[in-house]
C-alpha positions as CSV (number, residue, x, y, z in Angstrom):
1,M,83.9,68.7,146.0
2,K,80.7,66.4,146.0
3,F,77.4,67.5,144.5
4,I,74.3,65.1,146.2
5,V,71.1,65.4,145.4
6,K,67.7,63.4,145.7
7,G,66.3,63.1,142.1
8,R,63.0,64.0,140.7
9,Q,62.5,67.4,142.5
10,S,59.9,69.8,141.1
11,F,61.7,73.3,140.4
12,G,60.8,76.5,138.6
13,G,61.2,80.2,138.9
14,E,63.9,82.7,137.2
15,V,67.2,82.6,136.5
16,V,69.5,85.3,134.8
17,V,72.3,83.9,132.7
18,S,75.6,85.0,133.4
19,G,78.5,86.9,131.8
20,A,79.9,84.4,129.5
21,K,82.8,82.2,131.1
22,N,84.4,82.2,127.5
23,S,84.4,85.9,127.2
24,A,85.0,87.1,130.7
25,T,88.1,85.2,131.2
26,R,89.6,86.8,127.8
27,L,88.5,90.4,128.7
28,L,90.1,90.2,131.9
29,C,93.5,89.4,130.2
30,G,92.5,92.2,127.9
31,A,91.9,94.4,131.0
32,L,95.5,94.4,131.5
33,L,96.4,96.4,128.1
34,T,96.4,99.4,130.1
35,D,97.5,101.4,132.9
36,Q,94.1,102.9,133.1
37,D,91.0,101.8,135.2
38,I,89.0,99.0,133.5
39,R,85.4,98.2,134.8
40,L,83.9,95.2,133.5
41,D,80.0,94.8,134.4
42,S,78.3,91.2,134.6
43,F,81.4,89.4,135.0
44,P,80.9,85.9,136.7
45,T,83.1,86.5,139.5
46,Q,82.7,83.3,141.4
47,L,83.8,81.2,138.5
48,Y,86.8,78.7,139.5
49,D,88.7,80.2,136.5
50,A,88.3,83.9,136.9
51,V,89.1,83.4,141.0
52,K,92.4,81.7,140.2
53,K,93.2,84.1,137.6
54,V,92.7,87.0,139.6
55,Q,94.6,85.6,142.4
56,Y,97.4,85.1,140.2
57,L,97.5,88.6,138.5
58,Q,97.0,90.1,142.1
59,E,100.3,88.3,142.8
60,M,101.9,90.2,139.9
61,G,101.0,93.4,141.4
62,A,97.5,94.3,139.3
63,K,94.9,95.8,141.6
64,I,91.6,94.0,141.2
65,T,88.6,94.3,143.5
66,V,85.7,92.0,143.0
67,D,81.9,92.9,144.0
68,D,80.4,89.2,143.9
69,A,76.8,90.9,144.7
70,K,76.7,93.0,141.7
71,N,79.1,90.7,139.4
72,V,81.6,93.6,138.9
73,L,85.3,93.4,138.2
74,K,87.4,96.9,138.7
75,V,91.0,96.3,137.3
76,N,94.4,98.6,137.3
77,A,97.3,96.9,135.8
78,K,99.5,99.6,136.3
79,E,101.9,98.1,138.8
80,M,101.8,94.8,137.2
81,T,105.1,93.1,136.6
82,L,106.9,89.8,136.0
83,A,109.2,90.8,138.8
84,N,106.4,89.6,141.3
85,V,105.7,86.2,139.6
86,A,106.6,83.1,141.7
87,R,104.6,80.1,140.9
88,Y,103.5,78.6,137.5
89,N,101.1,76.0,138.5
90,L,98.1,77.2,137.3
91,T,95.0,75.0,136.4
92,V,93.3,77.2,133.9
93,R,93.9,77.1,130.4
94,T,93.9,80.7,128.9
95,T,97.1,81.4,130.4
96,Y,98.7,82.2,127.2
97,L,96.7,85.3,126.9
98,L,98.6,86.9,129.8
99,A,101.3,87.0,127.6
100,A,100.9,90.3,126.0
101,A,100.2,92.3,129.1
102,T,104.0,91.9,130.0
103,L,105.4,91.9,126.4
104,V,104.2,95.3,126.0
105,R,105.4,96.6,129.3
106,E,108.5,94.8,129.7
107,A,109.3,92.8,126.1
108,K,109.5,89.4,127.6
109,A,107.2,87.0,129.1
110,K,106.7,83.9,131.3
111,V,103.5,81.8,130.0
112,P,102.3,79.3,132.6
113,Y,101.6,75.9,130.4
114,P,98.0,75.9,130.0
115,G,95.6,73.6,132.3
116,G,91.9,73.0,132.1
117,C,89.6,70.2,131.0
118,K,91.3,67.2,129.6
119,I,89.3,66.7,126.6
120,G,91.6,65.6,123.8
121,N,95.0,67.4,122.4
122,R,94.6,70.9,123.0
123,G,98.2,72.3,122.4
124,Y,99.8,75.7,122.5
125,D,101.7,75.2,119.1
126,L,99.6,77.9,117.6
127,H,100.3,80.7,120.7
128,M,104.0,80.0,120.1
129,M,103.4,81.0,116.3
130,V,101.6,84.0,117.0
131,W,104.3,85.3,119.2
132,R,107.1,84.4,116.7
133,D,104.9,85.7,113.8
134,L,105.1,88.7,115.6
135,G,108.7,89.2,116.3
136,C,109.4,87.5,119.6
137,E,111.9,84.6,120.6
138,V,110.2,81.8,121.9
139,I,111.3,79.0,124.3
140,E,109.8,76.2,126.2
141,R,111.3,76.3,129.7
142,E,110.7,73.1,132.2
143,D,107.8,75.3,134.2
144,Y,106.8,77.8,131.6
145,I,107.3,79.1,127.9
146,S,109.7,82.1,127.6
147,V,108.5,85.0,125.5
148,K,111.1,87.4,124.6
149,G,110.9,90.7,122.1
150,K,109.3,93.9,121.2
151,L,105.8,92.7,119.5
152,K,105.6,93.8,115.7
153,G,103.1,93.7,113.1
154,G,103.0,90.4,111.1
155,T,101.0,88.0,109.1
156,I,99.5,85.5,111.3
157,R,98.3,82.4,108.7
158,F,96.4,80.0,111.2
159,P,96.4,76.3,109.4
160,I,93.4,75.7,111.4
161,T,90.5,77.9,113.0
162,T,91.4,78.5,116.8
163,V,89.6,80.4,118.9
164,G,92.6,80.9,121.6
165,G,95.0,81.8,118.6
166,T,92.5,84.3,117.3
167,E,92.3,85.7,121.0
168,N,95.9,85.9,121.4
169,A,96.6,87.3,118.1
170,L,93.9,90.2,118.8
171,L,95.5,91.3,122.1
172,C,99.0,90.7,120.9
173,G,98.4,92.9,117.7
174,S,96.3,95.8,119.3
175,V,99.6,96.6,121.7
176,A,102.0,96.0,119.1
177,E,103.9,98.3,116.6
178,G,102.6,98.2,113.1
179,T,99.6,96.2,111.6
180,T,98.9,92.4,112.1
181,I,96.7,90.6,109.4
182,I,95.2,87.5,110.8
183,E,93.9,85.1,108.3
184,N,91.8,82.3,109.0
185,A,90.6,84.0,112.2
186,Y,87.6,82.0,114.0
187,I,85.2,84.7,114.8
188,T,82.8,83.6,117.5
189,P,80.5,85.9,119.3
190,E,83.1,85.5,122.4
191,V,85.9,86.6,120.1
192,L,83.5,89.5,118.8
193,D,83.0,90.6,122.2
194,L,86.9,90.7,122.9
195,I,87.1,93.1,119.6
196,G,84.6,95.2,120.8
197,F,86.1,95.5,124.4
198,L,89.5,96.0,122.8
199,R,88.1,98.8,120.3
200,K,86.4,100.6,123.4
201,M,90.1,100.5,125.0
202,G,91.1,102.6,121.9
203,A,92.2,99.7,119.5
204,H,91.9,99.8,115.8
205,I,90.7,96.3,114.6
206,T,88.7,95.6,111.3
207,V,86.9,92.5,110.8
208,Q,86.5,91.6,107.1
209,G,84.2,88.7,106.1
210,T,84.0,85.7,108.6
211,S,87.8,84.9,109.0
212,H,90.1,87.8,108.1
213,I,91.1,90.6,110.7
214,V,93.1,93.6,110.4
215,V,94.9,95.0,113.6
216,E,96.7,98.5,113.5
217,G,98.6,98.1,116.6
218,A,98.9,101.1,119.2
219,N,102.8,100.7,119.9
220,G,102.0,100.6,123.3
221,L,99.2,100.8,126.1
222,L,95.6,100.9,125.5
223,G,93.2,103.2,127.4
224,G,90.8,102.4,130.3
225,T,86.8,101.8,129.9
226,T,83.6,100.3,131.1
227,Y,82.4,97.2,129.4
228,S,79.8,94.5,129.8
229,V,80.6,90.9,129.4
230,M,78.2,88.9,126.5
231,P,75.6,86.6,128.2
232,D,76.7,83.0,128.4
233,R,74.9,81.2,125.4
234,I,76.0,77.7,126.8
235,E,74.3,78.2,130.3
236,A,71.3,79.7,128.7
237,L,71.0,76.5,126.5
238,T,71.8,74.4,129.7
239,W,68.7,75.9,131.7
240,M,66.4,75.5,128.7
241,V,67.2,71.8,128.3
242,L,67.1,71.1,132.0
243,A,63.7,72.9,132.4
244,A,62.2,71.0,129.3
245,V,63.2,67.6,130.5
246,T,61.6,68.1,133.8
247,N,58.6,69.7,132.5
248,S,59.4,72.9,134.6
249,T,58.2,76.3,134.2
250,L,61.4,78.7,134.0
251,T,61.8,82.1,132.8
252,I,65.2,82.6,131.4
253,K,66.6,86.2,131.3
254,N,69.6,87.6,130.0
255,V,69.5,85.6,126.9
256,N,71.1,86.7,123.4
257,F,68.6,84.7,120.8
258,E,71.1,85.7,117.9
259,D,74.0,83.7,118.9
260,L,71.7,80.8,119.7
261,E,69.8,80.4,116.4
262,I,70.9,77.3,115.1
263,P,70.9,75.5,118.5
264,L,67.4,76.6,119.2
265,I,66.5,75.2,115.7
266,H,67.8,72.0,116.9
267,L,66.0,72.0,120.0
268,R,62.6,72.8,118.0
269,D,63.2,69.9,115.7
270,A,63.4,67.6,118.6
271,G,60.1,68.9,120.2
272,V,61.0,71.2,122.4
273,N,59.7,75.3,121.9
274,V,61.6,77.9,123.6
275,F,59.3,80.8,124.2
276,S,60.9,84.3,123.3
277,D,59.6,87.8,124.1
278,G,61.9,88.7,121.1
279,V,64.6,90.7,123.2
280,S,66.3,88.8,125.9
281,T,63.9,86.7,127.9
282,A,63.0,83.3,127.3
283,L,60.3,81.0,128.8
284,V,60.4,76.8,129.0
285,T,57.0,75.1,130.3
286,P,55.4,71.8,129.9
287,D,53.8,73.4,127.1
288,S,56.9,73.9,125.3
289,I,57.0,70.1,124.5
290,G,55.1,69.0,121.8
291,E,51.9,66.4,121.3
292,Y,54.2,63.9,120.5
293,G,57.1,64.5,123.6
294,I,60.4,65.1,122.6
295,Q,61.7,63.4,119.3
296,P,64.8,61.5,118.2
297,F,67.2,63.8,116.3
298,E,70.6,64.1,114.9
299,V,73.1,67.1,115.9
300,A,76.8,67.4,114.2
301,C,78.7,69.5,116.8
302,G,81.4,71.8,115.4
303,T,82.4,75.3,115.1
304,H,80.1,78.4,115.5
305,P,77.3,79.5,114.2
306,G,76.2,75.8,114.7
307,V,76.2,73.6,117.7
308,I,79.6,74.2,119.0
309,S,81.4,71.3,121.2
310,D,80.7,73.0,124.7
311,M,77.0,71.9,124.0
312,Q,77.3,68.4,123.1
313,S,76.9,67.1,126.5
314,F,73.3,68.9,126.7
315,Y,72.0,67.4,123.8
316,V,73.2,63.7,124.7
317,F,71.3,64.5,127.7
318,L,68.3,65.2,125.9
319,A,68.4,62.7,123.9
320,L,68.0,60.4,126.7
321,F,64.4,61.8,127.0
322,A,63.5,61.5,123.1
323,S,61.3,58.7,122.0
324,G,63.9,56.8,119.9
325,R,67.5,56.6,118.6
326,S,69.5,60.0,118.5
327,T,72.6,60.6,117.1
328,V,75.4,63.5,118.4
329,F,78.6,63.9,116.2
330,D,81.3,66.0,117.1
331,Y,83.9,66.5,114.1
332,R,85.9,69.3,116.1
333,Y,86.6,67.3,119.1
334,P,86.2,63.7,118.5
335,E,87.7,62.9,122.1
336,R,85.1,64.3,124.0
337,I,83.4,61.5,125.1
338,A,84.7,60.6,128.4
339,Y,81.4,62.1,130.1
340,A,79.1,60.1,127.9
341,H,80.5,56.8,129.6
342,E,79.7,58.3,132.9
343,L,76.2,59.6,132.1
344,E,75.8,56.1,130.8
345,K,75.7,54.9,134.1
346,F,72.8,56.7,134.9
347,A,70.7,54.7,131.9
348,P,72.8,51.4,131.4
349,G,72.6,50.3,127.7
350,H,71.1,53.4,126.3
351,I,74.5,55.3,125.5
352,K,76.9,54.0,123.0
353,A,79.8,56.5,122.7
354,T,82.6,56.1,120.2
355,E,85.3,58.9,118.8
356,G,83.1,61.4,117.2
357,K,79.9,60.0,117.9
358,I,77.5,59.2,120.6
359,V,74.4,57.1,119.7
360,V,71.3,57.4,122.5
361,D,68.4,55.2,122.5
362,G,65.5,56.7,124.5
363,P,63.5,57.2,126.4
364,A,65.4,56.3,129.3
365,K,64.4,56.0,133.0
366,L,67.7,57.4,135.1
367,Q,68.7,55.4,138.2
368,A,70.6,57.0,141.1
369,I,74.4,56.4,140.9
370,E,77.7,57.9,142.0
371,T,79.5,59.0,138.9
372,D,82.9,61.3,138.5
373,S,83.4,64.6,136.4
374,T,85.5,64.2,133.3
375,D,85.2,68.2,132.3
376,L,83.3,71.1,132.5
377,R,80.1,70.8,130.5
378,G,80.2,67.3,130.9
379,S,80.0,67.8,134.6
380,M,76.9,69.6,134.5
381,A,75.2,67.2,132.4
382,L,76.2,64.6,134.9
383,A,74.4,67.0,137.8
384,M,71.3,67.6,135.6
385,A,71.0,63.7,135.2
386,A,71.5,63.5,139.0
387,I,68.5,66.0,139.6
388,C,66.5,63.8,137.4
389,A,67.3,60.5,138.4
390,E,65.1,58.2,140.8
391,G,67.0,58.2,144.3
392,T,69.9,60.2,145.7
393,S,73.1,60.7,143.2
394,Q,76.3,61.8,144.1
395,V,78.7,63.9,141.6
396,N,82.2,63.7,142.2
397,D,84.8,66.4,141.5
398,I,81.9,68.6,140.9
399,E,83.9,72.2,141.0
400,M,84.4,71.1,137.1
401,A,81.2,72.4,136.6
402,L,81.6,75.6,138.9
403,R,84.4,76.7,136.5
404,G,81.5,77.3,134.0
405,Y,78.4,78.4,136.0
406,N,78.7,81.4,138.3
407,D,77.5,80.7,142.0
408,L,75.8,77.2,141.1
409,P,75.0,76.3,144.2
410,G,73.1,79.6,145.1
411,R,71.1,79.4,142.0
412,L,69.9,76.0,141.9
413,A,69.0,77.0,145.7
414,D,66.8,79.9,144.3
415,L,64.9,77.3,141.9
416,G,64.1,75.2,144.8
417,I,66.6,72.3,144.1
418,I,67.6,71.0,147.2
419,C,71.2,69.5,147.1
420,E,74.2,69.3,149.0
421,W,77.7,70.4,148.2
422,V,80.5,68.7,150.4
423,N,84.0,69.6,150.5
424,E,86.2,66.7,150.2
C-alpha cells in the first residue's frame, strides 16, 4: 500500500489514543486460556497484527466477534484445537504466545515461526527455553516449532531481559501445574497489563521488586472476564511530536502520563512542553514550543522506564526541527537504523546513522520524495515527514504503520489531513 500526501498541511482537533498494540495482541493470547467468554474493550480491532491473528484463531475454532465501531473484541476459545491448523505462514511476530492455549488443552502446540519487523536479530530461543523449563519437549520443524508435554511449574532464569519471554512464561505458568518462578523478568507497562488481565481471569501472580515474578499455576484453564486494554504510550508520543513540529493545536485523550514520565522529560528538555490536565488528556499548541524553539538534545533508548526503542524514530524525526546537533543512541537494538537512511532522503546531509547511534543536524527543510517503509514505527516516522515536507511525497509499504496505528487513515482524515491510500 502507498501513502501519498501533499505536505505542509495545517491540521488539528482531537484524537483518542487507541488501546496499546503491544498489549492488545498479548491479551488476545491470554483470552484463549479459558473456555468461558472474554470481552476486551478499547481493543485496536483494525491493526494488521490483530486482524491476522484473529483470522488464524478463528481457523483454529475460536469464536471471535469484532466490533470496529466500538473497538470491542469478544472471544470464546472453547472449541479451539490444533486439529484445525492448516497453515503456519503468519506474518505476525508474537506467534509463540499462542502455545499456552493448546498446551493446556492438548499437551501439544505447533507454533508458527515469528514474523514481523526486520530490525535486527530477534530470535525465539528464549521461548524454547521457557517451554523446556516448564517440562515440554521442543523440536524445530520446517514450518513450525513443535512443543509437547504437560506444563509443569519450574524456574525460568532469563539471561537477558525479554518482554516476549516474560509474557510467554506468564501465560504458560498461569495454566501450569505447580509454581513458576520467573527471574530477570522484564516488567513493562504492557506486561503489567497482561498480569492484570490474567489476575482477573483467576491467575495467582505475585510481582516481587522490578524483575521477579512468582506464578501459582491453576493446573488447567482460567475463568472469563471483561477487561479494557491500556492506552498506547507509543501512539500518544507520536501525536505529541507531530503536533509540536507542525505548530498545530491538538487535544490528545486517553493518555497514561505515568507510563510517559521519562519520554516527556526528554521532550521538555528539547523545548516541547506538553500541557496536561493531570488525568488523561494532553494538549499541544504553538505555545508548547519555548521562545527559543525546539532545542538539540541527546536521548539514549533502551528499556522501560526510559525511552524505549520503539520510540527512537520519533526523537530522530523531532531532531530534524531542532536548532543544532542532536544524538539518539540505542543500546537495546543498535541495528534499528534502516528507517533513518530513508528519513535522511527527506533532508539530505542532515542524518548520519551508524549502528547504535544516529546524529541529526537541524533544522532541516524537508523535501518531497518517494520512500520505502522498513519497520512499523519507522514507517510512521516517514509518514510524518511526508506530512511536513514541501510538495507531494509517497511512502511505500505503509501497511507497516497500520500494524501499530488503529484506523490510521480515518484518524488522519478526522484531523483534516488530506492524503491517499493506494492499494498496489
